[in-house]
Every structure is written in structure tokens, then in C-alpha cells.
C-alpha positions as YAML, in Angstrom:
chain: A
units: angstrom
residues:
- id: 1
  name: UNK
  ca: [1.53, 15.64, -0.43]
- id: 2
  name: UNK
  ca: [2.16, 14.46, -3.96]
- id: 3
  name: UNK
  ca: [5.79, 13.35, -3.67]
- id: 4
  name: UNK
  ca: [6.45, 9.76, -4.59]
- id: 5
  name: UNK
  ca: [8.51, 7.54, -2.30]
- id: 6
  name: UNK
  ca: [9.23, 3.81, -2.16]
- id: 7
  name: UNK
  ca: [8.02, 1.25, 0.35]
- id: 8
  name: UNK
  ca: [10.61, -1.52, 0.89]
- id: 9
  name: UNK
  ca: [9.13, -4.99, 1.35]
- id: 10
  name: UNK
  ca: [10.70, -8.38, 1.93]
- id: 11
  name: UNK
  ca: [8.35, -10.94, 0.39]
- id: 12
  name: UNK
  ca: [9.15, -14.60, -0.27]
- id: 13
  name: UNK
  ca: [12.81, -13.96, 0.41]
- id: 14
  name: UNK
  ca: [13.14, -11.13, -2.11]
- id: 15
  name: UNK
  ca: [13.62, -7.45, -1.34]
- id: 16
  name: UNK
  ca: [11.28, -5.29, -3.40]
- id: 17
  name: UNK
  ca: [10.32, -1.63, -3.48]
- id: 18
  name: UNK
  ca: [6.94, -0.27, -4.47]
- id: 19
  name: UNK
  ca: [6.28, 3.34, -5.51]
- id: 20
  name: UNK
  ca: [3.77, 5.08, -3.25]
- id: 21
  name: UNK
  ca: [2.14, 8.44, -2.55]
- id: 22
  name: UNK
  ca: [0.58, 9.65, 0.67]
- id: 23
  name: UNK
  ca: [-2.85, 11.26, 0.24]
- id: 24
  name: UNK
  ca: [-4.14, 13.37, 3.13]
- id: 25
  name: UNK
  ca: [-7.74, 14.51, 3.36]
- id: 26
  name: UNK
  ca: [-9.45, 15.95, 6.41]
- id: 27
  name: UNK
  ca: [-8.32, 14.01, 9.46]
- id: 28
  name: UNK
  ca: [-7.54, 10.88, 7.49]
- id: 29
  name: UNK
  ca: [-4.96, 9.59, 5.04]
- id: 30
  name: UNK
  ca: [-4.25, 6.70, 2.72]
- id: 31
  name: UNK
  ca: [-1.36, 5.40, 0.67]
- id: 32
  name: UNK
  ca: [-1.64, 4.88, -3.07]
- id: 33
  name: UNK
  ca: [0.82, 2.12, -4.01]
- id: 34
  name: UNK
  ca: [1.55, 0.62, -7.42]
- id: 35
  name: UNK
  ca: [1.89, -3.15, -6.96]
- id: 36
  name: UNK
  ca: [2.87, -5.15, -10.03]
- id: 37
  name: UNK
  ca: [1.27, -2.54, -12.28]
- id: 38
  name: UNK
  ca: [-1.96, -2.33, -10.26]
- id: 39
  name: UNK
  ca: [-2.82, 0.69, -8.15]
- id: 40
  name: UNK
  ca: [-3.83, -0.32, -4.61]
- id: 41
  name: UNK
  ca: [-5.07, 1.96, -1.82]
- id: 42
  name: UNK
  ca: [-4.01, 1.26, 1.75]
- id: 43
  name: UNK
  ca: [-6.38, 2.79, 4.32]
- id: 44
  name: UNK
  ca: [-6.69, 2.42, 8.06]
- id: 45
  name: UNK
  ca: [-9.41, 0.05, 9.20]
- id: 46
  name: UNK
  ca: [-11.44, 0.11, 12.43]
- id: 47
  name: UNK
  ca: [-8.66, -1.69, 14.32]
- id: 48
  name: UNK
  ca: [-5.94, 0.77, 13.28]
- id: 49
  name: UNK
  ca: [-4.26, -1.59, 10.82]
- id: 50
  name: UNK
  ca: [-4.03, -0.93, 7.10]
- id: 51
  name: UNK
  ca: [-6.24, -2.71, 4.60]
- id: 52
  name: UNK
  ca: [-5.71, -2.95, 0.87]
- id: 53
  name: UNK
  ca: [-8.51, -1.63, -1.32]
- id: 54
  name: UNK
  ca: [-8.47, -2.16, -5.05]
- id: 55
  name: UNK
  ca: [-10.66, 0.45, -6.74]
- id: 56
  name: UNK
  ca: [-13.48, -1.12, -8.79]
- id: 57
  name: UNK
  ca: [-12.31, 0.63, -11.97]
- id: 58
  name: UNK
  ca: [-8.89, -1.04, -11.68]
- id: 59
  name: UNK
  ca: [-8.03, -3.35, -14.51]
- id: 60
  name: UNK
  ca: [-5.17, -5.77, -14.52]
- id: 61
  name: UNK
  ca: [-3.72, -8.45, -12.32]
- id: 62
  name: UNK
  ca: [-4.75, -8.47, -8.67]
- id: 63
  name: UNK
  ca: [-1.63, -8.91, -6.48]
- id: 64
  name: UNK
  ca: [-1.28, -11.86, -4.09]
- id: 65
  name: UNK
  ca: [-2.94, -11.42, -0.70]
- id: 66
  name: UNK
  ca: [0.29, -12.21, 1.12]
- id: 67
  name: UNK
  ca: [2.12, -9.48, -0.77]
- id: 68
  name: UNK
  ca: [-0.59, -6.94, 0.10]
- id: 69
  name: UNK
  ca: [-0.35, -7.96, 3.76]
- id: 70
  name: UNK
  ca: [3.43, -7.50, 3.65]
- id: 71
  name: UNK
  ca: [3.05, -4.01, 2.21]
- id: 72
  name: UNK
  ca: [0.48, -3.09, 4.88]
- id: 73
  name: UNK
  ca: [2.90, -4.29, 7.55]
- id: 74
  name: UNK
  ca: [5.75, -2.31, 5.98]
- id: 75
  name: UNK
  ca: [3.61, 0.85, 6.14]
- id: 76
  name: UNK
  ca: [3.05, 0.29, 9.88]
- id: 77
  name: UNK
  ca: [6.80, -0.17, 10.40]
- id: 78
  name: UNK
  ca: [7.59, 3.01, 8.44]
- id: 79
  name: UNK
  ca: [5.13, 5.03, 10.52]
- id: 80
  name: UNK
  ca: [6.37, 3.75, 13.88]
...
């Protein structure tokens, strides 16, 4: 699935939306989200939550940890 959609996030009292794509491969999936100009992958971890992975070739500003956690939580809410 290559269609882009937006993930709504409330972070530090501000409503924001981040463009995302769902990538499905085999029995797994991940979300590719552009956060403040940086592409971040959100994949399921061993506990079933989503973790943010910044590819090593990524250049640019690394988003705040709290923002990445908020996006991961928003993904869980969207999927439930």
C-alpha cells in the first residue's frame, strides 16, 4: 500500500499531523512517517508496541523522544 495518509498527534498542547505510509511485507508491517523533515520508521517490537527507528543513512534533525512516543501511541489508537 503506497497511499499516503496523516497521523494526528497532540503533542505539548498542539495538534499536529504527520504524513505516513503503511509498508506491508510478509506477515509484518511498518509505518514510514515524516517527522519534522526526518523519515522515521515505526515497527512493532517484541511487546507489541511500536518503536521508532531512524535509518542510519538519515540526515537531519532527530525528533524529540516524547514526540516519537506520541506518534507511536497515535498509531496504536488508529489501529484499535
